[in-house]
Every structure is written in C-alpha cells, then in structure tokens.
N, C-alpha and C positions, 0 to 999 in steps of 0.2 A: 668503288668505295662512296659514289655517287648514290646509291638506293640507300644506303644507311639513313641519311639523313630524311629522306623519304618514307622509308618505312617507319622512322620514330614520328615525323610529322601525322603518318595514319595511323598510330596507334594512340597519338594524346587527342587527335581528332575524335576518334572512335571511343575513349576512354571518354571523354568532354560531353560524351552524346548518351552513352551506353549508360554508364555509372548515375548522373542524377534521376534516371529510368528509373534506375535497380534502387536506388535509394528511396525513390520517389512508393515504388511499390513494395517495398517492406514496412517504410512507415505507415502506408495507410492499412497492410493487413494487420500488424501488432495493433495499432489502434482500434481496429476493430475487436479485436480479440480481447484487449485489455478489460480487465475483470471493473475497473475504475468506471470506464465508460458503459460497463452496464448497470450502474447503480443510477438511482435517480435522485433527485436533487435534493432533498432531505439527507440520504445516505453519505451523499457526495459534502456535505456540508457536516455530518457527524464524523467522516473520515477525517476532513480536515481539522476540526475538536480533538477528534484521537490524536491525531498524530501532535499534537501543542501541547496537548497535555497529560497523554497516556502512554504514548510510544518509547518513550527512552525507558521503562519499566517493563511495559508489555509485549515491545517487539525482539524476538532473536538477535541476539550479537554473538560475532564470532566469526569462524568461516562458513559461507552461505555453502561452498561445495563440500562440506564435511559436516553432517547432519550431526554427527555426534558432538562435535564443537560447539554447537549453539547453544547459549545459554541464553536467560535472561533474569532482571532482577525479580521482576515479579512473576506469575504465573502468565502464561501465552492464553488469550482467548479466542484462540478458534474453537469454534464448535460449542461455545460456551452454551447457548439456547438447545443444543442437539445434541449433548451429552447422554449417557444411559442415564445420569441421575442432574438433569438441566436444572439450571440456574433459571428462578423464575424472574420477570421483567421487574418486579417490584424488589427483589432481593439485590437485584443488580444496582436498580437504582439506589438503594439505601447504603451500599458499599461504594459508589461514586460519591454520594453527599457525605456520608459518616465517615468513608475509611476504614482503616484497620490500625488500631494503635499500634506505635512503634512499625510498622509495616506500610503503611499508605497512607497520605493525606487525604483528609475528607475535602470536597470542593463544593460543598454547600455556599460559602460564602464568594466563590471564584467562579462560578456557573450559574447561569438561568436556567430554569426549569426546562425551558424550552429547547436550551442548548445539551442538556441533557438526554435529552428526548432525540435530538438527533445523533449524539452520540450512539446511545442503544439500538436505534435504526440501523445504524452502520454494523456495531457488532453482532446483529441476526444476521447480518450476511457473510463473515467471516466462517 
C-alpha cells in the first residue's frame, strides 16, 4: 500500500510538467491558424467595429452544432462581395450609412467615414 502514494506523486508531478507543455502547444497552434491573426490592422479594426455595431443582427444565433437551427435577425454577410451577384463597395457603404427603413438603422451619424472603410475591409474577408 506504500506504492500508491508514490504513484500518485509521480502522476501529479508528470501532469504538472506535461499538461502546461501540451496546453502551450495547443494555444500556439490555434493562434497561428486563427483567421483573426491573418487579418491586417485595418481589417482587425473593422472586425472590432463590426462586433460592436453589426454582430447582434448579422451573426448567426442558435445551436452552433446544428446549422439548421442557426438564425440571425439580418442577413449573414459572408461572401457579400463574392456572391454570384456581389454587392458593390459603394452599395455596402450606402447600406451602412442610410440603413434600410424598418429593418436596419443607418450609421451616418454614428460612424466616421474611416470607420466605415475599416468595416468594409473586414467584410471583404468574410
């Protein structure tokens, strides 16, 4: 029965060494393949502004494991500029500035032109 505390001690010591190394390797791997890290500074700033101003309506909600149950209040904006009939940058800018009556607020007074440029730069990456 004296060997059980020894084994427990070795297991704890081993896990105290191995676990941080594995965790570190996983975080380095996930951060290097993260799509956010592939964005340039303007696109990252656009992502921040998008998350603050647009994500409530334009990101999917619901069960992430069941695509059939994902919904959003407004249209999802993935492939906005790469669709079969893509939206022009000027068209997207007008939507952001003026909004859509009874559907989307306009941000002409809430966002600076440079901020809209950064959001558009981010939307081009989706």
